[in-house]
C-alpha positions, 0 to 999 in steps of 0.5 A: 475512520477507526484504527483498523481502517486508518491502519488498512489504508496506510499500509495499501498506500504504501504498497501502491507507491511501491508498485513503480509499474508493469501488468499481470503476467505469468509468475517467474522466479527471480534470483536477484533484483538491483537495489544500488541506487534509488532509481535502481528500487524503482527498475526493480520493482517494475521488473517484479511486477512487470515478471509477475514477481510480485510477492517480492515487491515488499522486499524493497520496503525498509524493515528495522526488525525481524518482526516487521520484515515478517510482517511485509513479506506477508502483505508481499504474499497478499499481493502475490494473491491479488496478481492471481486473483487478476489472472483468473479473472483474464480467463474467466471474463475476458471481454469484461476485463477488456472492457473496463481496461479500455473505459480506464485507458480512455478516461471514462473510469477513474484511474485510481492510482493515478487520482489517489496520488495526484490527491495527496501530492495536493496538485495537478500536473500543469498541461495534463489532458485526459487523452490528450485531448485540448481543453479537457480535465484530467479525469484523474482530478475532476471534482466532479466525479462522485467519489462513490463512482470513484471507489467502483471505478477503482475496485473494478479497476484493480481486480482487472488488473491490480498493477496496470495503472502505474504502468500506465503513468510510470512518466509520472514517478521519479526520483530525486536526490536529498543527500548521498543517503536519501532521495524523495519520491516525486508525483509529477515533479512534487513530493508524495505526502507532503510535507513529510514525503516518502523517501528511498533510503540506503542502508547502512546494513547491507549498502542496499536502497529501500523504501522508507515509509515515515513509519516513525512518525504520527499516526504511523508511529502509533498505528504499527504494531510494537508488541509480539501480540500487536503484530500477530493481529496484524498478521491476522488482518492480512490473512484475512484479507488473503483468504478472501482473494484466494477464496474468490479466485476459487470461486471464479475458477469454478464458475460460481461468480458470473461477472465483476460486480459480483466479484467485486461486492462478494470482496467487500461483504466477506472481508467486513466481518472478520476485518471488524473483529480483528480491528476490534482486537487490535484496538484493544492491544493498542490501549493495552500499550498506551496504558503501559506507556503511561504506567512506565511514564508514571513510575519514572516520575515517581522515581524520579521524585523520590529521588530529589526528595531524598536528602544527599548522603542521607 
């Protein structure tokens, strides 16, 4: 998988983990959300989604620099655009959307978010059954399901209702205290992304709690931007996805798209070329950064060696 692909996958995972529950709705401006505890952060995420204030979800993610905060804000705008597209799809294709939701709720489709988090926590919740039927296997975890089918199901379900799966599985998401300033996020009472985990952490700057993805650990510490040029490329990547989503919404509203399948196919086709070019640019930027870091290390070693070789008092 390319650096660009890993970056997008990781960013997507962080966004999906943050969305605690909810469904599409009319966007309303919320003035303040409580972040006084780890549980309050999850409650705030639920409130943001339930009233359609999805652009503010990334405000619940920790950012140690102004550049990183600007990046999370841009991701927030992308989440809002996804919400807008879903609302338009519900208006334009109500019967098809209703059928997708029915299949998702009945277990005929992979519930993408639940399946994803169940897989990365490395297990299955004991005793969970699809639709409550005794002896049946949770479709989220059925190894016989074709991965391509899972991807197709996920895309259709995300387009239909991008945040609903967490509302339907909110009982599976929880937090457990680690210390006075940190709590671990859990899925089915198991840590997310073991052994590293995802935590909600108290900020020393404003005493609020924030989701703190492990950006300082490999491979994320290498994939995340560090220079101004790298941040600019990330912004371009997010904007490329935003442009695709915005254009799809316009095409659906104008009647150019006839069904969800066309929308899903167009999304992949339209995103591929710009994302590929941006991925190449980011790969070059990362290589330049690594070269600069190597040069700095070598220069430091040479300076130390020269200092050691110089006779004292000479």
